C-alpha positions in Angstrom: -59.0 -11.2 -50.2 -59.2 -12.1 -46.6 -55.5 -13.0 -46.6 -54.6 -9.6 -48.1 -56.7 -7.8 -45.6 -55.2 -9.8 -42.8 -51.7 -9.0 -44.1 -52.4 -5.3 -44.3 -53.7 -5.2 -40.7 -50.5 -7.0 -39.5 -48.2 -4.6 -41.4 -50.0 -1.6 -39.9 -49.8 -2.9 -36.4 -46.1 -3.7 -36.7 -45.3 -0.3 -38.2 -47.1 1.5 -35.4 -45.6 -0.6 -32.6 -42.0 -0.6 -33.6 -41.3 3.2 -33.4 -43.0 3.3 -29.9 -40.8 0.5 -28.7 -37.7 2.0 -30.1 -38.5 5.3 -28.4 -38.9 3.7 -25.0 -35.6 1.8 -25.4 -33.8 5.0 -26.5 -35.0 6.8 -23.3 -33.8 3.9 -21.2 -30.4 3.9 -22.8 -29.5 7.6 -23.1 -29.2 9.4 -19.7 -30.0 13.0 -19.4 -27.1 15.2 -20.5 -25.0 17.0 -17.9 -25.1 20.8 -18.2 -21.9 22.7 -17.8 -23.2 24.7 -14.8 -24.0 21.3 -13.1 -20.5 19.8 -13.5 -17.7 20.1 -11.0 -15.3 22.7 -12.3 -11.5 22.4 -11.9 -9.7 25.2 -10.1 -8.9 28.1 -12.5 -7.3 30.5 -10.1 -4.5 30.2 -7.5 -7.0 31.0 -4.7 -9.3 28.2 -5.8 -6.4 25.8 -6.2 -5.1 26.6 -2.7 -8.6 26.0 -1.3 -8.7 22.5 -2.9 -5.2 21.7 -1.5 -6.3 22.8 2.0 -9.4 20.7 1.7 -7.2 17.7 0.8 -5.0 18.0 3.9 -6.1 15.7 6.7 -6.1 16.9 10.3 -4.7 14.5 13.0 -6.5 15.3 16.2 -5.1 12.5 18.5 -2.2 10.2 18.9 -2.7 7.1 21.0 -0.3 4.3 22.1 -2.0 1.0 22.9 0.0 -1.9 24.3 -0.6 -5.3 22.7 0.8 -8.8 23.3 3.3 -8.4 20.5 4.4 -4.9 21.3 2.7 -1.6 20.7 0.1 0.0 18.5 0.6 3.6 17.4 -2.7 5.2 16.4 -3.1 8.5 14.6 -6.8 9.5 14.8 -8.0 11.8 12.0 -10.8 14.4 12.2 -13.2 12.7 9.8 -11.9 9.2 9.8 -9.9 9.6 6.6 -7.1 7.0 6.0 -3.5 8.2 5.9 -0.7 6.9 3.8 2.9 6.5 5.0 6.3 5.7 3.7 9.0 3.9 5.9 12.7 4.3 6.2 15.3 3.2 8.7 18.1 5.2 10.4 20.1 3.0 12.7 17.7 1.7 15.3 15.1 4.3 14.5 12.1 3.6 12.2 10.9 6.8 10.5 7.4 7.0 8.9 6.6 10.0 6.7 2.9 10.9 6.4 2.2 13.4 3.6 -0.9 15.6 3.3 -1.5 15.7 7.1 -1.4 18.3 9.8 -1.1 17.8 13.6 -4.0 19.4 15.4 -3.4 18.0 18.9 -5.0 19.6 21.9 -1.7 19.2 23.8 0.4 21.1 21.2 2.1 20.5 17.9 4.1 17.4 18.9 3.7 14.1 20.7 6.5 12.2 22.5 6.5 9.2 24.8 9.6 7.7 26.4 9.8 3.9 26.9 6.2 3.1 26.1 6.9 -0.7 26.2 9.7 -3.1 26.5 12.1 -2.9 23.5 10.9 0.5 22.4 12.9 3.5 23.7 10.9 6.4 22.3 7.9 7.3 20.1 7.6 10.8 18.7 5.1 12.4 16.2 6.1 15.8 14.9 5.1 18.2 12.1 8.0 18.4 9.7 6.6 21.0 7.3 3.2 22.5 6.5 1.8 19.3 5.1 4.0 16.4 6.4 4.0 14.5 9.7 6.9 12.3 10.8 6.5 9.4 13.2 9.8 8.2 14.7 10.0 4.9 16.6 13.3 4.2 18.3 14.2 0.7 19.5 16.3 0.1 22.6 19.0 -2.1 20.8 17.6 -3.0 17.4 15.3 -1.5 14.7 11.6 -2.1 15.5 9.3 -3.6 12.9 6.1 -1.8 12.0 3.2 -2.9 9.9 0.4 -0.6 8.8 -3.0 -2.0 9.8 -5.9 -1.1 7.6 -8.4 1.2 9.3 -9.3 4.8 9.9 -6.4 7.3 10.3 -3.1 5.5 10.6 -2.6 2.4 12.8 0.9 0.9 13.2 1.5 -2.4 14.8 5.0 -2.1 16.2 7.0 -5.1 17.3 10.4 -4.7 19.0 13.0 -6.8 17.2 13.7 -9.9 19.3 17.1 -9.6 21.0 17.9 -13.2 21.8 21.3 -14.8 22.1 23.0 -15.6 18.8 23.1 -19.3 18.1 26.4 -20.8 17.0 26.0 -23.4 14.2 28.8 -26.0 13.8 29.0 -28.0 10.7 30.7 -31.4 11.1 31.9 -33.6 8.3 34.9 -35.6 7.1 37.3 -34.0 4.7 38.2 -36.3 1.9 41.8 -36.2 0.9 42.8 -36.8 -2.7 39.4 -36.5 -4.2 39.9 -36.7 -8.0 37.5 -37.4 -10.8 39.7 -38.8 -13.6 36.9 -39.2 -16.2 33.9 -37.0 -17.1 31.2 -37.1 -19.7 30.4 -33.3 -19.5 31.4 -31.5 -22.7 32.1 -34.6 -24.8 29.2 -36.9 -23.9 31.6 -39.7 -23.7 33.5 -41.0 -20.6 36.8 -39.3 -21.5 39.7 -38.7 -19.2 39.8 -35.0 -18.2 43.4 -34.5 -19.2 42.7 -35.6 -22.7 39.6 -33.4 -23.1 40.6 -30.0 -24.5 37.5 -28.3 -23.1 38.2 -29.1 -19.5 40.6 -27.1 -17.3 42.6 -28.9 -14.6 
């Protein structure tokens, strides 16, 4: 009788405790649902879409040229510290970087230009190509300069003028062997057969 009573008490305790534990685990797992009025809505009109595009455009407020031991650093400073992306192409001895989704908002005007900022670099110019694109042109004196994008705020370019050293002449010396001839070969037949007898070889 005691065993049955004890068994009944244990079953009741387990049946009361399990649903309470399941309820607390359920609350911990399931987050509160997001209401439609709380979610970010995509643009549904042209006016809203244009506002989103204008918000995505980054304003460049300053262009700096800093001399380094290797050459030059071209720095495009953005209004809020956003990072800019750029694509590179070469045209003769001019390196052209195209920066999309950016607008020049310089205090000195709509363009920046510097002549001979350092040895090996003839000119650096930053111009607004269209409503949302900036072009950075770096012209070398004799050769195409090399630019690497340095991670950071805005756009930082480490520009190195191409080294214009004298060309080195390399002379190869050796003795010419007259009459070199391999009369036998094992390639193709796997035996040491004269090449003139092997039908797979060509003289």
